[in-house]
C-alpha positions in Angstrom: 79.8 -20.3 -19.4 80.4 -22.5 -22.4 82.6 -19.8 -23.8 84.9 -19.8 -20.7 85.3 -23.6 -20.9 86.3 -23.4 -24.6 88.8 -20.6 -23.8 90.6 -22.7 -21.2 90.8 -25.7 -23.4 92.1 -23.6 -26.2 94.8 -22.1 -24.0 95.9 -25.5 -22.8 96.2 -26.9 -26.4 98.0 -23.8 -27.5 100.5 -24.2 -24.7 101.1 -27.8 -25.6 101.4 -27.1 -29.3 104.4 -24.9 -28.7 106.5 -27.8 -27.4 108.3 -28.0 -30.6 109.4 -24.4 -30.1 109.9 -24.4 -26.3 108.9 -27.2 -23.9 107.1 -25.7 -20.8 108.5 -26.4 -17.4 106.7 -28.3 -14.7 106.1 -25.0 -12.8 104.4 -23.5 -15.9 102.2 -26.5 -16.3 101.3 -26.5 -12.6 100.4 -22.8 -12.9 98.1 -23.5 -15.8 96.4 -26.3 -14.0 95.8 -24.1 -11.0 94.2 -21.4 -13.2 92.0 -24.0 -14.8 91.0 -25.3 -11.4 90.1 -21.8 -10.2 88.0 -21.3 -13.4 86.2 -24.6 -12.9 85.5 -23.7 -9.2 84.0 -20.4 -10.3 81.9 -22.1 -12.9 80.7 -24.6 -10.3 79.8 -21.8 -7.9 77.9 -20.0 -10.6 76.0 -23.2 -11.5 75.2 -23.7 -7.8 73.9 -20.0 -7.6 71.8 -20.5 -10.7 70.4 -23.7 -9.4 69.5 -22.1 -6.1 67.9 -19.2 -8.0 65.9 -21.6 -10.1 64.8 -23.4 -7.0 63.7 -20.2 -5.3 61.9 -19.1 -8.5 60.1 -22.5 -8.6 59.0 -22.1 -5.0 57.7 -18.6 -5.8 55.8 -19.9 -8.8 54.3 -22.8 -6.7 53.4 -20.3 -3.9 51.7 -18.0 -6.4 49.8 -20.9 -8.0 48.6 -22.0 -4.5 47.4 -18.4 -3.7 45.7 -18.2 -7.1 44.0 -21.5 -6.4 42.9 -20.3 -2.9 41.6 -17.1 -4.4 39.7 -19.0 -7.1 38.1 -21.3 -4.5 37.2 -18.3 -2.4 35.6 -16.5 -5.4 33.6 -19.6 -6.3 32.4 -19.9 -2.7 31.3 -16.2 -2.7 29.6 -16.7 -6.0 27.7 -19.8 -4.7 26.7 -17.9 -1.6 25.6 -14.9 -3.6 23.6 -17.1 -5.9 21.9 -18.8 -2.9 21.2 -15.4 -1.4 19.7 -14.2 -4.6 17.6 -17.3 -4.9 16.4 -16.9 -1.3 15.5 -13.2 -1.9 13.7 -14.1 -5.1 11.8 -16.8 -3.3 10.8 -14.3 -0.6 9.8 -11.8 -3.3 7.7 -14.5 -5.0 5.8 -15.1 -1.7 5.3 -11.4 -0.9 3.0 -9.3 -3.1 2.1 -5.6 -3.1 -1.0 -4.1 -4.6 -3.7 -1.4 -4.1 -6.2 0.9 -5.6 -7.3 4.5 -5.5 -10.0 6.9 -6.8 -10.4 10.6 -7.3 -14.0 12.0 -7.4 -15.5 15.3 -8.5 -19.1 15.8 -7.3 -21.3 18.6 -8.5 -24.6 18.1 -6.7 -27.4 20.6 -6.0 -29.4 20.2 -2.8 -33.2 20.4 -3.6 -34.0 21.8 -0.1 -32.4 24.4 2.2 -29.2 22.4 2.6 -25.8 23.1 1.1 -24.9 22.0 -2.4 -22.0 19.6 -2.8 -19.3 20.9 -5.1 -16.3 18.9 -4.1 -13.0 17.5 -5.4 -11.8 14.6 -3.3 -9.2 11.9 -3.5 -11.6 9.6 -1.8 -9.4 6.6 -1.2 -5.8 5.5 -1.4 -5.3 1.9 -0.5 -2.3 -0.5 -0.3 -2.3 -4.3 -0.1 0.6 -6.2 1.5 0.2 -10.0 1.3 2.6 -12.8 2.1 2.5 -16.6 1.6 4.3 -18.4 4.5 3.8 -21.8 2.9 1.4 -23.7 0.7 -1.3 -23.6 3.3 -0.7 -20.5 5.3 -0.9 -16.8 4.1 -1.4 -13.2 5.3 -3.7 -10.6 3.7 -3.6 -6.9 4.7 -5.2 -3.7 3.4 -4.3 -0.2 4.6 -6.4 2.8 3.6 -6.1 6.5 3.7 -9.5 8.3 3.1 -9.9 11.9 1.9 -6.2 12.5 1.4 -5.3 14.0 4.8 -5.7 12.4 8.2 -5.2 13.9 11.7 -6.8 16.2 14.2 -9.1 18.7 12.4 -8.7 16.9 9.0 -11.4 15.2 7.0 -9.6 12.0 6.3 -8.9 8.8 8.2 -6.1 6.1 8.2 -7.8 2.7 8.5 -6.7 -0.9 8.7 -9.4 -2.5 6.5 -8.0 -6.0 6.4 -5.4 -8.0 8.4 -6.0 -11.7 8.7 -4.3 -15.0 8.5 -5.8 -17.6 6.2 -5.1 -21.3 6.7 -6.2 -24.1 4.4 -7.7 -26.9 6.3 -7.7 -29.0 3.2 -8.3 -28.6 -0.5 -11.8 -27.3 -0.1 -12.0 -25.6 3.3 -10.1 -22.8 4.9 -10.3 -20.5 8.0 -9.6 -16.8 8.3 -8.6 -15.3 11.7 -8.1 -11.6 12.3 -9.7 -8.5 10.7 -11.6 -9.1 7.5 -14.5 -7.9 5.3 -17.8 -9.5 6.0 -19.3 -11.7 3.2 -22.4 -9.6 2.5 -23.5 -8.0 -0.7 -21.7 -7.3 -4.0 -19.4 -4.5 -3.1 -18.3 -5.2 0.5 -15.6 -7.7 -0.5 -14.9 -6.5 -4.1 -15.1 -2.7 -4.3 -12.0 -1.6 -6.4 -13.2 1.2 -8.7 -12.5 -0.7 -12.0 -14.9 -3.5 -10.9 -18.2 -1.6 -10.7 -20.2 1.1 -12.5 -20.7 4.5 -11.1 -18.4 7.1 -9.6 -19.7 6.5 -6.0 -20.6 3.2 -4.5 -24.4 2.7 -4.7 -26.4 4.0 -1.7 -28.2 0.8 -0.9 -24.9 -1.0 -0.1 -23.5 2.1 1.6 -26.5 2.9 3.8 -28.1 -0.5 4.5 -25.4 -3.2 4.5 -23.2 -0.9 5.2 -20.2 -1.1 2.8 -17.3 -1.0 3.5 -17.9 -3.2 6.6 -15.1 -5.2 8.4 -15.0 -6.9 11.7 -12.5 -8.9 13.8 -13.1 -12.6 14.4 -13.1 -16.0 12.8 -14.5 -17.2 9.5 -14.7 -20.6 7.9 -15.1 -20.8 4.1 -15.2 -23.5 1.5 -16.9 -25.4 -1.3 -19.9 -27.6 -0.6 -20.5 -29.0 -4.1 -19.9 -28.1 -7.7 -20.7 -24.3 -7.9 -21.8 -24.0 -4.3 -19.6 -22.2 -1.7 -20.2 -21.1 1.9 -18.9 -18.6 4.5 -19.7 -18.7 8.3 -18.2 -16.1 10.6 -18.3 -15.1 14.3 -17.2 -11.5 14.8 -17.6 -8.3 16.8 -20.7 -6.4 16.0 -22.2 -2.9 15.4 -22.8 -0.3 18.2 -25.7 1.9 17.1 -27.4 4.4 19.3 -30.5 6.5 19.7 -28.5 9.7 18.8 -28.1 8.4 15.2 -31.7 7.0 15.1 -30.1 3.5 15.2 -28.7 3.9 11.6 -26.6 0.8 10.9 -23.8 2.7 9.1 -23.0 4.9 12.1 -22.7 1.7 14.2 -19.5 0.4 12.6 -16.7 0.2 15.2 -14.0 -0.7 12.7 -12.2 -3.0 15.3 -10.8 0.1 17.1 -11.0 -0.8 20.8 -14.5 -2.0 19.9 -16.9 -3.0 22.5 -17.5 -6.7 22.3 -20.2 -7.5 24.9 -22.5 -8.8 22.1 -21.2 -10.7 19.1 -22.5 -11.0 15.5 -22.9 -14.2 13.5 -22.9 -14.1 9.7 -23.5 -16.8 7.0 -23.5 -16.7 3.2 -24.4 -19.3 0.6 -23.2 -18.6 -3.0 -23.8 -20.3 -6.3 -21.5 -19.7 -9.3 -22.3 -22.9 -11.2 -22.9 -21.1 -14.5 -20.2 -19.0 -16.2 -20.9 -15.3 -15.8 -23.6 -15.8 -13.1 -23.4 -15.3 -9.3 -26.4 -15.8 -7.0 -25.9 -15.4 -3.3 -27.7 -14.7 0.0 -26.4 -13.7 3.4 -27.8 -13.4 6.9 -26.5 -11.9 10.1 -27.7 -12.1 13.6 -26.4 -9.7 16.2 -27.1 -10.3 19.9 -27.5 -6.6 20.7 -27.0 -3.8 18.1 -26.1 -1.3 20.8 -23.6 -3.5 22.7 -26.1 -3.6 25.6 -25.7 0.2 26.2 -29.4 1.0 25.4 -32.0 -0.9 27.4 -34.6 0.2 24.8 -32.8 -1.8 22.0 -31.9 -5.4 21.5 -31.0 -7.9 18.9 -30.9 -7.4 15.1 -31.3 -9.5 12.0 -30.0 -8.7 8.5 -31.0 -10.6 5.3 -29.4 -9.8 1.9 -29.8 -11.4 -1.5 -28.2 -10.5 -4.8 -27.6 -11.6 -8.4 -24.8 -10.6 -10.7 -25.0 -11.7 -14.4 -22.6 -11.0 -17.2 -23.5 -12.6 -20.6 -21.5 -11.2 -23.4 -21.8 -7.4 -23.5 -24.9 -7.4 -21.3 -24.7 -7.2 -17.5 -27.2 -7.1 -14.7 -26.9 -6.5 -11.0 -29.7 -6.6 -8.5 -29.6 -6.6 -4.7 -32.1 -6.5 -1.8 -31.2 -6.0 1.9 -33.3 -5.5 5.0 -32.7 -5.1 8.8 -35.1 -6.0 11.6 -34.2 -4.4 14.9 -35.8 -5.3 18.2 -36.7 -2.9 21.0 -38.9 0.1 21.7 -36.1 2.5 20.9 -35.7 1.6 17.2 -39.4 1.2 16.8 -40.1 4.7 18.1 -38.1 6.3 15.3 -39.0 3.8 12.6 -35.5 2.2 12.6 -36.8 -1.2 13.5 -37.0 -1.8 9.8 -34.2 -0.6 7.4 -34.6 -1.7 3.8 -33.1 -1.0 0.4 -32.8 -2.5 -3.1 -31.5 -1.7 -6.5 -31.4 -3.0 -10.1 -28.6 -2.1 -12.5 -28.5 -3.2 -16.1 -25.4 -2.4 -18.2 -24.1 -2.8 -21.7 -20.6 -2.8 -23.2 -20.6 -0.6 -26.3 -17.0 -1.6 -27.0 -14.4 -3.7 -25.2 -13.4 -0.6 -23.2 -16.6 1.5 -23.0 -19.7 0.5 -21.1 -22.9 2.3 -20.1 -25.3 1.6 -17.3 -28.4 2.8 -15.5 -29.5 2.1 -12.0 -32.7 2.5 -10.0 -32.3 2.5 -6.2 -34.5 2.8 -3.1 -33.4 2.9 0.5 -35.0 3.8 3.8 -33.3 3.7 7.3 -36.7 4.5 8.9 -38.9 2.2 7.0 -40.9 1.4 10.1 -42.3 4.9 10.1 -45.8 5.5 8.7 -44.5 8.6 7.0 -42.6 8.5 3.7 -38.9 8.5 4.6 -37.5 6.6 1.7 -35.1 8.0 -0.9 -35.3 7.0 -4.6 -32.5 7.6 -7.1 -31.9 7.1 -10.8 -28.3 6.9 -12.1 -27.2 7.0 -15.7 -23.5 7.0 -16.8 -20.6 5.3 -18.4 -17.2 3.7 -17.7 -14.2 4.0 -20.0 -11.5 1.5 -19.2 -8.2 2.8 -20.4 -6.8 -0.5 -19.3 -8.7 -3.3 -17.5 -7.3 -1.9 -14.2 -7.7 1.9 -15.0 -11.1 3.5 -15.5 -12.6 6.9 -16.1 -16.2 7.3 -14.9 -19.0 9.8 -15.3 -22.7 9.7 -14.2 -25.8 11.8 -13.6 -28.0 11.2 -10.6 -31.6 12.3 -9.9 -32.9 11.8 -6.4 -36.5 12.0 -5.0 -37.0 12.4 -1.2 -39.9 13.6 0.9 -37.4 15.7 2.9 -35.9 17.9 0.2 -32.8 18.5 2.4 -31.9 14.8 1.7 -32.3 15.2 -2.0 -29.3 15.8 -4.3 -29.3 16.0 -8.1 -26.3 16.5 -10.3 -23.3 14.8 -11.9 -20.2 13.0 -10.7 -16.8 12.4 -12.5 -14.0 10.1 -11.3 -10.9 8.2 -12.2 -9.8 5.0 -10.5 -7.1 2.4 -10.7 -6.1 -1.0 -9.3 -2.7 -2.8 -9.4 
């Protein structure tokens, strides 16, 4: 553009400089002026076009910047929403927990009478916990169990709901449970994960007399009374024993499965843990009718249990006593009006991960008989903790029973875990 302007000026000056040689006519000068005017108009049009083009380009740039700003703001909004969603999900994850335990057993036991030996490999229990905290005062506890690996018609196992209760804190020291929960009786009924006790199988006294594992549906209040003292008081459904099982308490567990509830049970426990490594506790239960009013020859029942658990350094000791008193001529006729058992179990940690134990047990579900129906058992074995939550167990058992068909001697091996 600058070049064209210079050219026109140069042409005009050149024409004027030739006046000494030949003076241009008016027509020639007019013609030159017209050409210059046309050139100036063309330059003006080009300038207008460039200006319009620049304005259009400016508009495009501004529009692009606006879209970029909108996209940035949208991305920031999405990022904030995603962060909030992640925080919400994380908060939910923090309030929901999953755990469980399991144990595999091998039993090699020889029957000392005419009965069959027990040579068996069994994944005895596979259990999952699903717990959730709704808020600082309200939470849910559940426990789902598969026993003996397979469940269904014709199978040995069962799928059981062992716990499902809501816990609400009344205040800092007292709470209430409502739903299906384990009864506060004995050492193993509430705490029976395989890494928490010695021996492959749960001891027979807490299995046959208490009977572990024992859960019921109902309401339970728990709390602290004073330094080291705690209590539990529960009103729940009860057992349903019968004459066909000689009123054995273990066979009376209804497991809250369309359970008859004509007669309730009431349980209370007082526990002292005022010294580190020491637990002393006693539980009682009264049941209005242990057959749910189905047997006119039976009636109420009363259970008393007391135990001690001591762990001082490498030395440990557990001891428990439990006894039932059943009313009625039916239980009395078969000696089941009194059902009693006890055991004592010293243990010693050889290393941080290996411990040995011995246990002497006695139980009798027909202790009211004049005949000798009690069973005695010695156990000797060890636990090897590969991790505090993973254990390998082995033990040898020697039983003594008047009826040799009830007597089994041999060894057990197991592996268990908790998480």
